SEMIVO-755721 format. One line per field, with one value per atom (N, C-alpha, C, CB): residue number from 1; chain; atom name; x, y, z. Coordinates in pm, whole numbers, plus 32768, in hexadecimal, padded with zeros to 4 digits. Last residue first. Glycine has a CB too. Example, Ala and Ser with C-alpha at 12.3 -4.5 7.8 and 13.67 -1.06 7.14 Angstrom:
// residues 2
i [2:2:2:2:1:1:1:1]
ch [A:A:A:A:A:A:A:A]
at [N:CA:C:CB:N:CA:C:CB]
u [8505:8557:850A:8580:8527:84CE:8528:846B]
v [7F1F:7F96:8003:7FC4:7DC7:7E3E:7EB6:7E41]
w [82C4:82CA:8313:823C:830C:830C:830C:8389]
This chain:
// residues 95
i [95:95:95:95:94:94:94:94:93:93:93:93:92:92:92:92:91:91:91:91:90:90:90:90:89:89:89:89:88:88:88:88:87:87:87:87:86:86:86:86:85:85:85:85:84:84:84:84:83:83:83:83:82:82:82:82:81:81:81:81:80:80:80:80:79:79:79:79:78:78:78:78:77:77:77:77:76:76:76:76:75:75:75:75:74:74:74:74:73:73:73:73:72:72:72:72:71:71:71:71:70:70:70:70:69:69:69:69:68:68:68:68:67:67:67:67:66:66:66:66:65:65:65:65:64:64:64:64:63:63:63:63:62:62:62:62:61:61:61:61:60:60:60:60:59:59:59:59:58:58:58:58:57:57:57:57:56:56:56:56:55:55:55:55:54:54:54:54:53:53:53:53:52:52:52:52:51:51:51:51:50:50:50:50:49:49:49:49:48:48:48:48:47:47:47:47:46:46:46:46:45:45:45:45:44:44:44:44:43:43:43:43:42:42:42:42:41:41:41:41:40:40:40:40:39:39:39:39:38:38:38:38:37:37:37:37:36:36:36:36:35:35:35:35:34:34:34:34:33:33:33:33:32:32:32:32:31:31:31:31:30:30:30:30:29:29:29:29:28:28:28:28:27:27:27:27:26:26:26:26:25:25:25:25:24:24:24:24:23:23:23:23:22:22:22:22:21:21:21:21:20:20:20:20:19:19:19:19:18:18:18:18:17:17:17:17:16:16:16:16:15:15:15:15:14:14:14:14:13:13:13:13:12:12:12:12:11:11:11:11:10:10:10:10:9:9:9:9:8:8:8:8:7:7:7:7:6:6:6:6:5:5:5:5:4:4:4:4:3:3:3:3:2:2:2:2:1:1:1:1]
ch [A:A:A:A:A:A:A:A:A:A:A:A:A:A:A:A:A:A:A:A:A:A:A:A:A:A:A:A:A:A:A:A:A:A:A:A:A:A:A:A:A:A:A:A:A:A:A:A:A:A:A:A:A:A:A:A:A:A:A:A:A:A:A:A:A:A:A:A:A:A:A:A:A:A:A:A:A:A:A:A:A:A:A:A:A:A:A:A:A:A:A:A:A:A:A:A:A:A:A:A:A:A:A:A:A:A:A:A:A:A:A:A:A:A:A:A:A:A:A:A:A:A:A:A:A:A:A:A:A:A:A:A:A:A:A:A:A:A:A:A:A:A:A:A:A:A:A:A:A:A:A:A:A:A:A:A:A:A:A:A:A:A:A:A:A:A:A:A:A:A:A:A:A:A:A:A:A:A:A:A:A:A:A:A:A:A:A:A:A:A:A:A:A:A:A:A:A:A:A:A:A:A:A:A:A:A:A:A:A:A:A:A:A:A:A:A:A:A:A:A:A:A:A:A:A:A:A:A:A:A:A:A:A:A:A:A:A:A:A:A:A:A:A:A:A:A:A:A:A:A:A:A:A:A:A:A:A:A:A:A:A:A:A:A:A:A:A:A:A:A:A:A:A:A:A:A:A:A:A:A:A:A:A:A:A:A:A:A:A:A:A:A:A:A:A:A:A:A:A:A:A:A:A:A:A:A:A:A:A:A:A:A:A:A:A:A:A:A:A:A:A:A:A:A:A:A:A:A:A:A:A:A:A:A:A:A:A:A:A:A:A:A:A:A:A:A:A:A:A:A:A:A:A:A:A:A:A:A:A:A:A:A:A:A:A:A:A:A:A:A:A:A:A:A:A:A:A:A:A:A]
at [N:CA:C:CB:N:CA:C:CB:N:CA:C:CB:N:CA:C:CB:N:CA:C:CB:N:CA:C:CB:N:CA:C:CB:N:CA:C:CB:N:CA:C:CB:N:CA:C:CB:N:CA:C:CB:N:CA:C:CB:N:CA:C:CB:N:CA:C:CB:N:CA:C:CB:N:CA:C:CB:N:CA:C:CB:N:CA:C:CB:N:CA:C:CB:N:CA:C:CB:N:CA:C:CB:N:CA:C:CB:N:CA:C:CB:N:CA:C:CB:N:CA:C:CB:N:CA:C:CB:N:CA:C:CB:N:CA:C:CB:N:CA:C:CB:N:CA:C:CB:N:CA:C:CB:N:CA:C:CB:N:CA:C:CB:N:CA:C:CB:N:CA:C:CB:N:CA:C:CB:N:CA:C:CB:N:CA:C:CB:N:CA:C:CB:N:CA:C:CB:N:CA:C:CB:N:CA:C:CB:N:CA:C:CB:N:CA:C:CB:N:CA:C:CB:N:CA:C:CB:N:CA:C:CB:N:CA:C:CB:N:CA:C:CB:N:CA:C:CB:N:CA:C:CB:N:CA:C:CB:N:CA:C:CB:N:CA:C:CB:N:CA:C:CB:N:CA:C:CB:N:CA:C:CB:N:CA:C:CB:N:CA:C:CB:N:CA:C:CB:N:CA:C:CB:N:CA:C:CB:N:CA:C:CB:N:CA:C:CB:N:CA:C:CB:N:CA:C:CB:N:CA:C:CB:N:CA:C:CB:N:CA:C:CB:N:CA:C:CB:N:CA:C:CB:N:CA:C:CB:N:CA:C:CB:N:CA:C:CB:N:CA:C:CB:N:CA:C:CB:N:CA:C:CB:N:CA:C:CB:N:CA:C:CB:N:CA:C:CB:N:CA:C:CB:N:CA:C:CB:N:CA:C:CB:N:CA:C:CB:N:CA:C:CB:N:CA:C:CB:N:CA:C:CB:N:CA:C:CB:N:CA:C:CB:N:CA:C:CB:N:CA:C:CB:N:CA:C:CB:N:CA:C:CB:N:CA:C:CB:N:CA:C:CB]
u [A915:A8E0:A925:A8F1:A886:A904:A8C3:A96D:A7F8:A7D3:A876:A720:A878:A859:A832:A8CE:A892:A80E:A7E1:A7C8:A9A6:A976:A8FD:A960:A97E:A9CA:A98A:AA51:A8FB:A8B3:A902:A8A5:A9BE:A939:A8FC:A8E0:AA70:AA8E:A9F6:AAE7:A9C4:A9FB:AA24:AA55:A94D:A8F1:A952:A8C5:AA4D:A9E0:A97C:A975:AAB3:AB1D:AA9B:ABC4:A9E4:AA10:AA6F:AA5D:A9F5:A965:A993:A8E5:AAF0:AAC3:AA5C:AA93:AB0C:AB53:AB27:ABD3:AA32:AA29:AA93:AA23:AAB2:AA40:AA29:A9CD:AB95:ABB8:AB2A:AC08:AB26:AB82:AB68:AC56:AAB3:AA61:AAB5:AA07:ABA6:AB35:AAC8:AAFA:AC3C:AC5E:AC0E:AC9F:AB86:ABA5:ABF0:ABDD:AB76:AB03:AB30:AABC:AC75:AC60:ABE0:AC4C:AC6C:ACD3:ACAB:AD4F:ABD2:AB93:AC09:AB53:AC77:AC11:ABB4:ABB9:AD56:AD73:AD00:ADB1:AD07:AD44:AD51:ADC2:AC84:AC37:AC80:AC09:AD5A:ACD3:AC8D:AC71:ADF4:AE2B:ADB0:AE80:AD39:AD5F:ADB3:ADDA:AD06:AC9B:ACD1:AC3C:ADDC:ADB8:AD58:AD8F:AE1F:AE9C:AE43:AF4B:AD56:AD44:AD95:AD6F:ACC3:AD2B:AD41:ADA6:AB93:ABF1:AC54:ABB1:AAC9:AAC5:AB55:AA39:AAF8:AB03:AB0C:AA68:AACB:AB5F:AB5C:ABB8:A9F0:AA07:AA84:A9CA:AA26:AA38:AA31:AAA5:A9A5:A975:A991:A8E2:A9FD:A9F1:A9FB:A980:A9DD:AA72:AA75:AB02:A92E:A91E:A993:A8AD:A91C:A94D:A929:A9DB:A8CC:A878:A8C4:A87A:A96F:A996:A940:AA06:A8A0:A8ED:A919:A99D:A86F:A813:A83A:A7AE:A986:A92D:A8A7:A8F2:A9AB:A9F2:A9AD:AA57:A8FD:A8EE:A933:A90C:A92A:A8BC:A8B7:A877:AA46:AA21:A988:AA44:AA24:AA71:AA55:AB15:A987:A940:A980:A8DC:AA3B:AA0A:A9A4:A9E3:AA94:AB08:AACB:AB92:A9C8:A9E6:AA64:AA0B:A9DB:A940:A9B0:A88A:AAA1:AACD:AA45:AAFE:AA82:AACD:AACD:AB5F:A999:A967:A9C9:A956:AA32:A9C0:A99D:A922:AAD7:AB34:AAAC:AB99:AA2B:AA78:AAB0:AADF:A9C8:A977:A9A3:A953:AABF:AA5C:AA1D:A9F2:AACB:AB4C:AAFD:ABDE:AA03:AA0E:AA81:AA2F:AA1F:A98F:A9A5:A927:AAE2:AAF6:AA73:AB1B:AA94:AAF3:AB0C:AB68:A9E4:A9B1:AA19:A980:AA70:AA05:A9E5:A97F:AB17:AB51:AAEA:ABAF:AA29:AA9B:AABD:AB23:AA13:A998:A9FB:A8DA:AAD2:AA7D:AA3F:AAA3:AAAA:AAF2:AA93:AAEC:AB43:AAF6:AB11:AAE8:AC37:ABBB:AB4B:ABB2:AD2D:ACF3:AC5C:AD0C:ADA6:AD6C:AD46:ADE3:AD88:AD1B:AD1A:AD39:ADA5:ADF0:AD9A:AE1D:ADDF:AD5F:ADCB:ACC8]
v [1F0D:1EEB:1E5F:1F4F:1FC9:1F8F:1F3E:1F25:2117:209E:2059:206D:2241:21E9:2168:21D9:22B3:2284:2239:22E4:2320:22B5:2289:2302:23D6:236F:22F1:2399:24A9:245A:23DC:24BF:24C2:2491:244F:2509:2554:24EF:2484:2542:2634:25D0:2543:25FF:269B:2686:2610:271F:2707:2692:2645:26E3:27A8:271B:26C2:2726:288F:2825:27A6:2873:28A9:2878:2827:291B:2928:28A6:2868:28C5:29DC:297A:28FF:29AA:2A8C:2A64:29EA:2ACC:2AD4:2A7F:2A3D:2AD1:2B52:2ABF:2A6D:2AB8:2C37:2BD4:2B2F:2BFF:2C9A:2C6F:2C19:2CF2:2CBD:2C60:2C41:2C8B:2D85:2D10:2C99:2D25:2E5D:2E15:2D8F:2E61:2EAD:2E7F:2E1D:2F0B:2ED3:2E58:2E35:2E71:2FD6:2F74:2EF1:2F8D:307A:302A:2FD4:308D:3079:3023:3003:3064:3116:3085:304E:306E:3216:31C6:313E:31F1:325B:3270:3245:32F4:3219:31CD:31DA:3207:32F3:3284:3219:3272:33D4:33E8:3350:349C:3387:3386:338F:33E8:33D4:3354:3346:332A:34DC:348D:33F7:347D:3553:3557:34F1:35E1:349E:34F7:34EC:34E8:34C4:344D:34C7:33C3:3598:34FE:34AF:3497:3682:36A8:35EF:371F:3657:3655:365D:36CF:355F:35C8:35D0:35A7:34E1:34DC:3576:3493:3483:34F0:34E4:3502:336D:33C2:344E:33AD:32D7:3333:3354:32E6:3341:3339:3369:3379:3294:32F7:3305:32E4:31F5:3265:32C0:32A1:30F7:3179:31F3:3195:303E:302A:30D1:2FA4:3096:30A7:3095:3043:30BD:312E:3107:315D:2FA3:3004:3074:302A:2F43:2F12:2F52:2E91:2FBB:2FC0:2FB4:2F43:2F58:2FE1:2FEA:3033:2E3D:2E8C:2F19:2E8D:2D8D:2DDF:2E4B:2D96:2D0E:2D64:2DAA:2D2C:2C6A:2CDA:2D52:2C91:2BD1:2C1C:2C8C:2BB7:2B42:2BAD:2BF9:2B4D:2AC3:2B1A:2B75:2AC8:2A1F:2A7F:2ADE:2A45:2987:29D7:2A48:298A:28F6:2965:29C3:2916:2855:28BA:2937:2853:27C8:280F:2890:27B6:2746:278D:27F4:2746:26B6:2712:2772:26D0:260F:267D:26E2:262E:2563:259B:2629:2529:24EE:2539:25A2:24BF:245A:24B1:2527:246B:2390:2400:247B:23C6:2315:2365:23C6:230F:22A8:2326:235D:2307:21F1:2284:22E1:227B:2155:2194:21EF:213D:20E3:214C:2175:2104:212D:20DF:211B:208C:21B0:21C7:2163:2279:21A2:2184:21A3:210E:21F4:21F6:21F1:219F:22DA:2257:2270:21DD:23E0:23B5:2308:23E6:23E4:2433:2419:24D6:22FC:2326:2387:22B0:22C8:22FE:234A:2395]
w [5E0B:5DA3:5D9E:5D33:5F3F:5EED:5E79:5F4F:5F15:5F3A:5EEC:5EF6:5FC7:5F4D:5F77:5EED:60B8:609A:6025:609C:608A:611C:60F5:61C5:5FE8:5FDD:6030:6008:608E:6014:5FE6:5F8E:6165:6172:60E7:61A4:609A:60E9:612D:615D:6044:5FF3:600C:5FCB:6133:60CD:607D:6072:61B4:61FD:619A:626E:611C:612A:615E:61B8:6100:6091:60B5:6025:620E:61DB:613C:61C2:6240:629D:6261:6330:6184:6179:61D9:618C:61EE:6190:6165:6152:6318:62FA:6266:6319:62DC:6302:6304:63A0:626D:61F7:622E:61FE:6330:62E1:624D:62C5:63C9:63EE:6399:6457:6331:6350:6374:639D:6320:62B9:62B6:6278:6437:63D6:6352:6399:6454:64AC:645A:6561:63CB:63A8:63C6:63E9:646A:63F4:63C1:6377:655C:6567:64CD:65DB:6511:653C:6538:65C2:64FE:648A:6497:646C:65E0:6589:6505:6595:668B:6695:6611:670B:6665:665F:6645:66DB:66BC:6612:6624:65D3:67A4:6758:66DB:6777:6827:682F:67CE:68AD:680D:67C3:67AF:683A:6898:67F5:67CF:67A4:69BC:6966:68DE:6991:6A0F:69E8:69B4:6967:6A54:6A9A:6A7C:6A4E:69CE:6A54:6A90:6A8D:68CA:68DD:6971:6891:682C:68A7:68BB:692E:66F8:6760:67B8:675C:65F7:661B:66BD:65E6:65DC:656C:6580:6531:66CA:669F:6620:66B1:67CA:6747:6709:671D:6917:68BE:680D:68D3:69BD:69D8:6963:6A85:69FC:6A29:6A1B:69EE:697C:6A1C:6A2F:6A1D:6883:68E6:6999:68B8:6808:6823:6896:6788:6829:686E:6891:682C:6751:67EA:682F:680D:666E:6699:6769:663A:6657:6668:668C:65E7:6626:66B0:66C4:66A7:65B6:65E3:6652:660D:652D:64DE:6525:646C:6607:65E9:658E:6590:662F:6694:6660:670F:651F:6555:65AF:65CC:655F:64FA:64F4:6468:660C:663F:65B5:667C:65BE:6623:6629:66A8:64F5:64B5:652A:6478:6578:6528:64F0:6486:6603:664E:65FD:6681:6520:6584:65C4:65DE:64DA:6476:64AB:6436:65B1:6584:652B:651D:65A4:660C:6603:6668:647E:64C2:6536:650B:64DB:6492:6487:641E:65AD:65C5:656B:65D0:650A:6573:65A2:65E2:6448:6422:648C:63DE:64DC:64AB:6485:642C:6525:659C:6550:65D8:6448:646D:64E7:6499:6335:637C:63BB:63BB:61EE:628C:62C4:62E5:60A7:6104:61A2:60ED:6029:5FFC:6052:5FAE:60DA:60AB:6095:6117:60E9:6061:6044:5FF1:620E:61A6:6103:61B3:62F4:6284:6239:622D:645D:63DF:6371:642E]
């Protein structure tokens, strides 16, 4: 599969769509990592209860999780841009 190819055949198009969907789902999971961890652990990392979890861990996670949200959001944006541009090229009629 070549990304600079003007048109995608049907098999390559399906593979490409699968890759884009998987990357979008991965980006969404990364973006929601903080909310998912807070829900699973029952800890608010912005206002942690020190008795439930050690302060060093909450400090570390409160720094890492917003960065992961930034990375996940960036991944989602990149996936959408690439998918729209590539699939737009694939849907152009031949002249």
